[in-house]
C-alpha positions as protocol buffer text, in pm:
chain_id: "A"
residue {
  index: 1
  type: UNK
  ca { x: -1598 y: 2365 z: 1810 }
}
residue {
  index: 2
  type: UNK
  ca { x: -1465 y: 2057 z: 2003 }
}
residue {
  index: 3
  type: UNK
  ca { x: -1382 y: 1771 z: 1797 }
}
residue {
  index: 4
  type: UNK
  ca { x: -1433 y: 1420 z: 1981 }
}
residue {
  index: 5
  type: UNK
  ca { x: -1145 y: 1228 z: 1922 }
}
residue {
  index: 6
  type: UNK
  ca { x: -1140 y: 817 z: 2084 }
}
residue {
  index: 7
  type: UNK
  ca { x: -841 y: 714 z: 2293 }
}
residue {
  index: 8
  type: UNK
  ca { x: -734 y: 342 z: 2263 }
}
residue {
  index: 9
  type: UNK
  ca { x: -558 y: 156 z: 2527 }
}
residue {
  index: 10
  type: UNK
  ca { x: -399 y: -162 z: 2397 }
}
residue {
  index: 11
  type: UNK
  ca { x: -635 y: -432 z: 2283 }
}
residue {
  index: 12
  type: UNK
  ca { x: -905 y: -210 z: 2247 }
}
residue {
  index: 13
  type: UNK
  ca { x: -1164 y: -247 z: 1948 }
}
residue {
  index: 14
  type: UNK
  ca { x: -1180 y: 34 z: 1710 }
}
residue {
  index: 15
  type: UNK
  ca { x: -1448 y: 261 z: 1676 }
}
residue {
  index: 16
  type: UNK
  ca { x: -1644 y: 259 z: 1326 }
}
residue {
  index: 17
  type: UNK
  ca { x: -1466 y: 434 z: 1063 }
}
residue {
  index: 18
  type: UNK
  ca { x: -1704 y: 678 z: 968 }
}
residue {
  index: 19
  type: UNK
  ca { x: -1686 y: 856 z: 1318 }
}
residue {
  index: 20
  type: UNK
  ca { x: -1340 y: 986 z: 1213 }
}
residue {
  index: 21
  type: UNK
  ca { x: -1304 y: 1356 z: 1207 }
}
residue {
  index: 22
  type: UNK
  ca { x: -1484 y: 1555 z: 898 }
}
residue {
  index: 23
  type: UNK
  ca { x: -1305 y: 1776 z: 669 }
}
residue {
  index: 24
  type: UNK
  ca { x: -1338 y: 2082 z: 860 }
}
residue {
  index: 25
  type: UNK
  ca { x: -1133 y: 1951 z: 1137 }
}
residue {
  index: 26
  type: UNK
  ca { x: -815 y: 2022 z: 1245 }
}
residue {
  index: 27
  type: UNK
  ca { x: -705 y: 1669 z: 1149 }
}
residue {
  index: 28
  type: UNK
  ca { x: -960 y: 1565 z: 894 }
}
residue {
  index: 29
  type: UNK
  ca { x: -970 y: 1176 z: 868 }
}
residue {
  index: 30
  type: UNK
  ca { x: -798 y: 1122 z: 1209 }
}
residue {
  index: 31
  type: UNK
  ca { x: -1035 y: 827 z: 1420 }
}
residue {
  index: 32
  type: UNK
  ca { x: -847 y: 705 z: 1714 }
}
residue {
  index: 33
  type: UNK
  ca { x: -499 y: 768 z: 1932 }
}
residue {
  index: 34
  type: UNK
  ca { x: -316 y: 565 z: 2101 }
}
residue {
  index: 35
  type: UNK
  ca { x: -339 y: 117 z: 2135 }
}
residue {
  index: 36
  type: UNK
  ca { x: -47 y: -38 z: 2013 }
}
residue {
  index: 37
  type: UNK
  ca { x: 82 y: -148 z: 1638 }
}
residue {
  index: 38
  type: UNK
  ca { x: 142 y: -514 z: 1576 }
}
residue {
  index: 39
  type: UNK
  ca { x: -13 y: -781 z: 1375 }
}
residue {
  index: 40
  type: UNK
  ca { x: -340 y: -856 z: 1587 }
}
residue {
  index: 41
  type: UNK
  ca { x: -446 y: -463 z: 1566 }
}
residue {
  index: 42
  type: UNK
  ca { x: -328 y: -379 z: 1214 }
}
residue {
  index: 43
  type: UNK
  ca { x: -553 y: -744 z: 1086 }
}
residue {
  index: 44
  type: UNK
  ca { x: -818 y: -546 z: 1263 }
}
residue {
  index: 45
  type: UNK
  ca { x: -759 y: -243 z: 1147 }
}
residue {
  index: 46
  type: UNK
  ca { x: -727 y: -271 z: 775 }
}
residue {
  index: 47
  type: UNK
  ca { x: -1053 y: -484 z: 797 }
}
residue {
  index: 48
  type: UNK
  ca { x: -1257 y: -206 z: 894 }
}
residue {
  index: 49
  type: UNK
  ca { x: -1101 y: 73 z: 616 }
}
residue {
  index: 50
  type: UNK
  ca { x: -858 y: 219 z: 909 }
}
residue {
  index: 51
  type: UNK
  ca { x: -480 y: 219 z: 888 }
}
residue {
  index: 52
  type: UNK
  ca { x: -194 y: 358 z: 1099 }
}
residue {
  index: 53
  type: UNK
  ca { x: 33 y: 682 z: 981 }
}
residue {
  index: 54
  type: UNK
  ca { x: 191 y: 898 z: 1289 }
}
residue {
  index: 55
  type: UNK
  ca { x: 496 y: 1044 z: 1394 }
}
residue {
  index: 56
  type: UNK
  ca { x: 848 y: 891 z: 1550 }
}
residue {
  index: 57
  type: UNK
  ca { x: 772 y: 1086 z: 1862 }
}
residue {
  index: 58
  type: UNK
  ca { x: 399 y: 1059 z: 1835 }
}
residue {
  index: 59
  type: UNK
  ca { x: 148 y: 813 z: 1968 }
}
residue {
  index: 60
  type: UNK
  ca { x: -15 y: 581 z: 1746 }
}
residue {
  index: 61
  type: UNK
  ca { x: -291 y: 763 z: 1564 }
}
residue {
  index: 62
  type: UNK
  ca { x: -521 y: 569 z: 1356 }
}
residue {
  index: 63
  type: UNK
  ca { x: -692 y: 738 z: 1021 }
}
residue {
  index: 64
  type: UNK
  ca { x: -992 y: 693 z: 777 }
}
residue {
  index: 65
  type: UNK
  ca { x: -1038 y: 965 z: 535 }
}
residue {
  index: 66
  type: UNK
  ca { x: -1330 y: 1084 z: 339 }
}
residue {
  index: 67
  type: UNK
  ca { x: -1283 y: 1056 z: 51 }
}
residue {
  index: 68
  type: UNK
  ca { x: -1028 y: 785 z: 4 }
}
residue {
  index: 69
  type: UNK
  ca { x: -783 y: 757 z: -271 }
}
residue {
  index: 70
  type: UNK
  ca { x: -830 y: 443 z: -503 }
}
residue {
  index: 71
  type: UNK
  ca { x: -652 y: 316 z: -795 }
}
residue {
  index: 72
  type: UNK
  ca { x: -850 y: 44 z: -1035 }
}
residue {
  index: 73
  type: UNK
  ca { x: -582 y: -134 z: -1181 }
}
residue {
  index: 74
  type: UNK
  ca { x: -724 y: -131 z: -1518 }
}
residue {
  index: 75
  type: UNK
  ca { x: -701 y: 242 z: -1484 }
}
residue {
  index: 76
  type: UNK
  ca { x: -342 y: 266 z: -1444 }
}
residue {
  index: 77
  type: UNK
  ca { x: -218 y: 546 z: -1649 }
}
residue {
  index: 78
  type: UNK
  ca { x: 147 y: 468 z: -1797 }
}
residue {
  index: 79
  type: UNK
  ca { x: 335 y: 689 z: -1969 }
}
residue {
  index: 80
  type: UNK
  ca { x: 571 y: 672 z: -2289 }
}
residue {
  index: 81
  type: UNK
  ca { x: 860 y: 666 z: -2099 }
}
residue {
  index: 82
  type: UNK
  ca { x: 741 y: 447 z: -1819 }
}
residue {
  index: 83
  type: UNK
  ca { x: 644 y: 213 z: -2090 }
}
residue {
  index: 84
  type: UNK
  ca { x: 1012 y: 238 z: -2197 }
}
residue {
  index: 85
  type: UNK
  ca { x: 1140 y: 198 z: -1904 }
}
residue {
  index: 86
  type: UNK
  ca { x: 926 y: -115 z: -1865 }
}
residue {
  index: 87
  type: UNK
  ca { x: 1045 y: -271 z: -2204 }
}
residue {
  index: 88
  type: UNK
  ca { x: 1358 y: -214 z: -2123 }
}
residue {
  index: 89
  type: UNK
  ca { x: 1438 y: -336 z: -1752 }
}
residue {
  index: 90
  type: UNK
  ca { x: 1192 y: -661 z: -1741 }
}
residue {
  index: 91
  type: UNK
  ca { x: 1284 y: -973 z: -1876 }
}
residue {
  index: 92
  type: UNK
  ca { x: 1635 y: -848 z: -1962 }
}
residue {
  index: 93
  type: UNK
  ca { x: 1958 y: -889 z: -1710 }
}
residue {
  index: 94
  type: UNK
  ca { x: 2062 y: -821 z: -1510 }
}
residue {
  index: 95
  type: UNK
  ca { x: 1688 y: -708 z: -1399 }
}
residue {
  index: 96
  type: UNK
  ca { x: 1464 y: -957 z: -1246 }
}
residue {
  index: 97
  type: UNK
  ca { x: 1105 y: -911 z: -1074 }
}
residue {
  index: 98
  type: UNK
  ca { x: 1014 y: -1083 z: -777 }
}
residue {
  index: 99
  type: UNK
  ca { x: 722 y: -1111 z: -502 }
}
residue {
  index: 100
  type: UNK
  ca { x: 821 y: -1121 z: -115 }
}
residue {
  index: 101
  type: UNK
  ca { x: 1178 y: -1215 z: -219 }
}
residue {
  index: 102
  type: UNK
  ca { x: 1271 y: -930 z: 65 }
}
residue {
  index: 103
  type: UNK
  ca { x: 964 y: -770 z: 207 }
}
residue {
  index: 104
  type: UNK
  ca { x: 1174 y: -673 z: 545 }
}
residue {
  index: 105
  type: UNK
  ca { x: 1438 y: -517 z: 327 }
}
residue {
  index: 106
  type: UNK
  ca { x: 1190 y: -333 z: 91 }
}
residue {
  index: 107
  type: UNK
  ca { x: 1036 y: -176 z: 406 }
}
residue {
  index: 108
  type: UNK
  ca { x: 1385 y: -95 z: 560 }
}
residue {
  index: 109
  type: UNK
  ca { x: 1470 y: 46 z: 179 }
}
residue {
  index: 110
  type: UNK
  ca { x: 1105 y: 288 z: 245 }
}
residue {
  index: 111
  type: UNK
  ca { x: 1186 y: 365 z: 552 }
}
residue {
  index: 112
  type: UNK
  ca { x: 1516 y: 565 z: 438 }
}
residue {
  index: 113
  type: UNK
  ca { x: 1538 y: 950 z: 417 }
}
residue {
  index: 114
  type: UNK
  ca { x: 1432 y: 1070 z: 99 }
}
residue {
  index: 115
  type: UNK
  ca { x: 1582 y: 1400 z: -80 }
}
residue {
  index: 116
  type: UNK
  ca { x: 1206 y: 1562 z: -12 }
}
residue {
  index: 117
  type: UNK
  ca { x: 1201 y: 1444 z: 352 }
}
residue {
  index: 118
  type: UNK
  ca { x: 1432 y: 1368 z: 619 }
}
residue {
  index: 119
  type: UNK
  ca { x: 1158 y: 1202 z: 849 }
}
residue {
  index: 120
  type: UNK
  ca { x: 961 y: 848 z: 823 }
}
residue {
  index: 121
  type: UNK
  ca { x: 704 y: 700 z: 1050 }
}
residue {
  index: 122
  type: UNK
  ca { x: 825 y: 350 z: 929 }
}
residue {
  index: 123
  type: UNK
  ca { x: 1080 y: 281 z: 1239 }
}
residue {
  index: 124
  type: UNK
  ca { x: 1202 y: -11 z: 1385 }
}
residue {
  index: 125
  type: UNK
  ca { x: 900 y: -144 z: 1572 }
}
residue {
  index: 126
  type: UNK
  ca { x: 659 y: -103 z: 1233 }
}
residue {
  index: 127
  type: UNK
  ca { x: 898 y: -289 z: 1005 }
}
residue {
  index: 128
  type: UNK
  ca { x: 807 y: -569 z: 1280 }
}
residue {
  index: 129
  type: UNK
  ca { x: 458 y: -519 z: 1296 }
}
residue {
  index: 130
  type: UNK
  ca { x: 444 y: -560 z: 926 }
}
residue {
  index: 131
  type: UNK
  ca { x: 678 y: -842 z: 881 }
}
residue {
  index: 132
  type: UNK
  ca { x: 452 y: -1015 z: 1135 }
}
residue {
  index: 133
  type: UNK
  ca { x: 139 y: -940 z: 908 }
}
residue {
  index: 134
  type: UNK
  ca { x: 354 y: -1054 z: 620 }
}
residue {
  index: 135
  type: UNK
  ca { x: 421 y: -1392 z: 784 }
}
residue {
  index: 136
  type: UNK
  ca { x: 31 y: -1458 z: 832 }
}
residue {
  index: 137
  type: UNK
  ca { x: 24 y: -1438 z: 432 }
}
residue {
  index: 138
  type: UNK
  ca { x: -142 y: -1087 z: 451 }
}
residue {
  index: 139
  type: UNK
  ca { x: 123 y: -830 z: 336 }
}
residue {
  index: 140
  type: UNK
  ca { x: 320 y: -852 z: 48 }
}
residue {
  index: 141
  type: UNK
  ca { x: 592 y: -682 z: -129 }
}
residue {
  index: 142
  type: UNK
  ca { x: 643 y: -641 z: -525 }
}
residue {
  index: 143
  type: UNK
  ca { x: 1017 y: -568 z: -607 }
}
residue {
  index: 144
  type: UNK
  ca { x: 1289 y: -506 z: -887 }
}
residue {
  index: 145
  type: UNK
  ca { x: 1636 y: -638 z: -832 }
}
residue {
  index: 146
  type: UNK
  ca { x: 1958 y: -596 z: -1060 }
}
residue {
  index: 147
  type: UNK
  ca { x: 2270 y: -766 z: -1035 }
}
residue {
  index: 148
  type: UNK
  ca { x: 2136 y: -949 z: -717 }
}
residue {
  index: 149
  type: UNK
  ca { x: 2071 y: -604 z: -562 }
}
residue {
  index: 150
  type: UNK
  ca { x: 1737 y: -497 z: -497 }
}
residue {
  index: 151
  type: UNK
  ca { x: 1674 y: -160 z: -667 }
}
residue {
  index: 152
  type: UNK
  ca { x: 1319 y: -110 z: -603 }
}
residue {
  index: 153
  type: UNK
  ca { x: 1000 y: -183 z: -460 }
}
residue {
  index: 154
  type: UNK
  ca { x: 662 y: -159 z: -276 }
}
residue {
  index: 155
  type: UNK
  ca { x: 490 y: -344 z: -30 }
}
residue {
  index: 156
  type: UNK
  ca { x: 128 y: -377 z: 54 }
}
residue {
  index: 157
  type: UNK
  ca { x: -149 y: -529 z: 287 }
}
residue {
  index: 158
  type: UNK
  ca { x: -369 y: -748 z: 141 }
}
residue {
  index: 159
  type: UNK
  ca { x: -729 y: -903 z: 318 }
}
residue {
  index: 160
  type: UNK
  ca { x: -955 y: -1094 z: 82 }
}
residue {
  index: 161
  type: UNK
  ca { x: -919 y: -938 z: -235 }
}
residue {
  index: 162
  type: UNK
  ca { x: -849 y: -551 z: -128 }
}
residue {
  index: 163
  type: UNK
  ca { x: -503 y: -446 z: -171 }
}
residue {
  index: 164
  type: UNK
  ca { x: -402 y: -188 z: 19 }
}
residue {
  index: 165
  type: UNK
  ca { x: -79 y: 38 z: -129 }
}
residue {
  index: 166
  type: UNK
  ca { x: 140 y: 134 z: 199 }
}
residue {
  index: 167
  type: UNK
  ca { x: 474 y: 254 z: 104 }
}
residue {
  index: 168
  type: UNK
  ca { x: 736 y: 223 z: -231 }
}
residue {
  index: 169
  type: UNK
  ca { x: 1098 y: 327 z: -281 }
}
residue {
  index: 170
  type: UNK
  ca { x: 1344 y: 335 z: -597 }
}
residue {
  index: 171
  type: UNK
  ca { x: 1682 y: 392 z: -682 }
}
residue {
  index: 172
  type: UNK
  ca { x: 1693 y: 391 z: -1043 }
}
residue {
  index: 173
  type: UNK
  ca { x: 1470 y: 531 z: -1276 }
}
residue {
  index: 174
  type: UNK
  ca { x: 1089 y: 487 z: -1277 }
}
residue {
  index: 175
  type: UNK
  ca { x: 1154 y: 143 z: -1046 }
}
residue {
  index: 176
  type: UNK
  ca { x: 903 y: 177 z: -786 }
}
residue {
  index: 177
  type: UNK
  ca { x: 612 y: 247 z: -1091 }
}
residue {
  index: 178
  type: UNK
  ca { x: 770 y: -54 z: -1266 }
}
residue {
  index: 179
  type: UNK
  ca { x: 720 y: -228 z: -942 }
}
residue {
  index: 180
  type: UNK
  ca { x: 323 y: -57 z: -941 }
}
residue {
  index: 181
  type: UNK
  ca { x: 253 y: -180 z: -1266 }
}
residue {
  index: 182
  type: UNK
  ca { x: 332 y: -519 z: -1124 }
}
residue {
  index: 183
  type: UNK
  ca { x: 135 y: -505 z: -876 }
}
residue {
  index: 184
  type: UNK
  ca { x: -177 y: -402 z: -1122 }
}
residue {
  index: 185
  type: UNK
  ca { x: -108 y: -652 z: -1345 }
}
residue {
  index: 186
  type: UNK
  ca { x: -104 y: -926 z: -1101 }
}
residue {
  index: 187
  type: UNK
  ca { x: -420 y: -777 z: -927 }
}
residue {
  index: 188
  type: UNK
  ca { x: -604 y: -779 z: -1283 }
}
residue {
  index: 189
  type: UNK
  ca { x: -509 y: -1119 z: -1345 }
}
residue {
  index: 190
  type: UNK
  ca { x: -633 y: -1247 z: -1020 }
}
residue {
  index: 191
  type: UNK
  ca { x: -950 y: -1022 z: -1019 }
}
residue {
  index: 192
  type: UNK
  ca { x: -793 y: -816 z: -702 }
}
residue {
  index: 193
  type: UNK
  ca { x: -849 y: -449 z: -616 }
}
residue {
  index: 194
  type: UNK
  ca { x: -877 y: -153 z: -617 }
}
residue {
  index: 195
  type: UNK
  ca { x: -565 y: -92 z: -493 }
}
residue {
  index: 196
  type: UNK
  ca { x: -625 y: 161 z: -190 }
}
residue {
  index: 197
  type: UNK
  ca { x: -406 y: 458 z: -188 }
}
residue {
  index: 198
  type: UNK
  ca { x: -546 y: 602 z: 158 }
}
residue {
  index: 199
  type: UNK
  ca { x: -428 y: 991 z: 85 }
}
residue {
  index: 200
  type: UNK
  ca { x: -523 y: 1216 z: -213 }
}
residue {
  index: 201
  type: UNK
  ca { x: -206 y: 1327 z: -342 }
}
residue {
  index: 202
  type: UNK
  ca { x: -132 y: 1465 z: -724 }
}
residue {
  index: 203
  type: UNK
  ca { x: 119 y: 1180 z: -793 }
}
residue {
  index: 204
  type: UNK
  ca { x: -122 y: 955 z: -698 }
}
residue {
  index: 205
  type: UNK
  ca { x: -395 y: 1145 z: -932 }
}
residue {
  index: 206
  type: UNK
  ca { x: -150 y: 1117 z: -1265 }
}
residue {
  index: 207
  type: UNK
  ca { x: -106 y: 735 z: -1203 }
}
residue {
  index: 208
  type: UNK
  ca { x: -456 y: 671 z: -1242 }
}
residue {
  index: 209
  type: UNK
  ca { x: -609 y: 710 z: -857 }
}
residue {
  index: 210
  type: UNK
  ca { x: -916 y: 886 z: -795 }
}
residue {
  index: 211
  type: UNK
  ca { x: -1082 y: 1001 z: -469 }
}
residue {
  index: 212
  type: UNK
  ca { x: -1385 y: 778 z: -388 }
}
residue {
  index: 213
  type: UNK
  ca { x: -1629 y: 889 z: -57 }
}
residue {
  index: 214
  type: UNK
  ca { x: -1542 y: 668 z: 214 }
}
residue {
  index: 215
  type: UNK
  ca { x: -1898 y: 519 z: 223 }
}
residue {
  index: 216
  type: UNK
  ca { x: -1866 y: 385 z: -121 }
}
residue {
  index: 217
  type: UNK
  ca { x: -1461 y: 260 z: -23 }
}
residue {
  index: 218
  type: UNK
  ca { x: -1619 y: 72 z: 310 }
}
residue {
  index: 219
  type: UNK
  ca { x: -1867 y: -79 z: 110 }
}
residue {
  index: 220
  type: UNK
  ca { x: -1608 y: -244 z: -173 }
}
residue {
  index: 221
  type: UNK
  ca { x: -1437 y: -325 z: 112 }
}
residue {
  index: 222
  type: UNK
  ca { x: -1714 y: -510 z: 252 }
}
residue {
  index: 223
  type: UNK
  ca { x: -1751 y: -685 z: -45 }
}
residue {
  index: 224
  type: UNK
  ca { x: -1373 y: -815 z: -109 }
}
residue {
  index: 225
  type: UNK
  ca { x: -1327 y: -917 z: 239 }
}
residue {
  index: 226
  type: UNK
  ca { x: -1575 y: -1221 z: 162 }
}
residue {
  index: 227
  type: UNK
  ca { x: -1375 y: -1326 z: -172 }
}
residue {
  index: 228
  type: UNK
  ca { x: -1068 y: -1551 z: -129 }
}
residue {
  index: 229
  type: UNK
  ca { x: -701 y: -1359 z: -249 }
}
residue {
  index: 230
  type: UNK
  ca { x: -489 y: -1542 z: -490 }
}
residue {
  index: 231
  type: UNK
  ca { x: -362 y: -1904 z: -394 }
}
residue {
  index: 232
  type: UNK
  ca { x: 0 y: -1787 z: -521 }
}
residue {
  index: 233
  type: UNK
  ca { x: 233 y: -1482 z: -477 }
}
residue {
  index: 234
  type: UNK
  ca { x: 500 y: -1611 z: -746 }
}
residue {
  index: 235
  type: UNK
  ca { x: 588 y: -1371 z: -983 }
}
residue {
  index: 236
  type: UNK
  ca { x: 871 y: -1299 z: -1255 }
}
residue {
  index: 237
  type: UNK
  ca { x: 962 y: -1108 z: -1577 }
}
residue {
  index: 238
  type: UNK
  ca { x: 804 y: -1348 z: -1781 }
}
residue {
  index: 239
  type: UNK
  ca { x: 493 y: -1296 z: -1604 }
}
residue {
  index: 240
  type: UNK
  ca { x: 512 y: -951 z: -1552 }
}
residue {
  index: 241
  type: UNK
  ca { x: 505 y: -972 z: -1953 }
}
residue {
  index: 242
  type: UNK
  ca { x: 192 y: -1130 z: -1987 }
}
residue {
  index: 243
  type: UNK
  ca { x: 26 y: -946 z: -1679 }
}
residue {
  index: 244
  type: UNK
  ca { x: 98 y: -592 z: -1839 }
}
residue {
  index: 245
  type: UNK
  ca { x: 85 y: -613 z: -2221 }
}
residue {
  index: 246
  type: UNK
  ca { x: -158 y: -393 z: -2252 }
}
residue {
  index: 247
  type: UNK
  ca { x: 39 y: -137 z: -2113 }
}
residue {
  index: 248
  type: UNK
  ca { x: 365 y: -241 z: -2288 }
}
């Protein structure tokens, strides 16, 4: 069977998300190939429930999988060991929590090779594109620091009240999970979310995320886009303790 696939030129509009390849296709969820990855295209894509993901030697690939993995902030699962780690780290020197202190540094750390994979799609051009989105106030990073060093974090895209989780890293035990706790607590306080986790994985399921049919996700997104996001993205350990009190 031939599967139609849209090939984009730079500046072309994205096709509707529901035109992505179906589950039985070789690349389920793939919507289009080509175009360019910059702040304008990223903003247009996320508003339509589309995200980029491709290898370093591949052309830009744009995705809208069905189902879509979403994490409602209130559904975050915090294990006993993670609760202990969060209590030990937050509010105690030399650790500190911040938002947007070093967005580019978080992206570069997320791009570093990992034990399970030496490949990454977060190349220099991707870092530049998302950093430009960050400069527009549409991308943010939650960061854990220790003695002046960035040791864990995640970055996300925000459109209205919708949050799109992108990638995370850690150099300390449970560091990225603590950053996710901070994001979920922040979302609860500002009534943001759910958090789009994009692809289904067992790890995300263990943290409380669950698959949603794409039409339901697109409906949630449409509603979230018309509501304003939070006025401030300031954050610290004390605020973490307040936001995450139900889990601590």
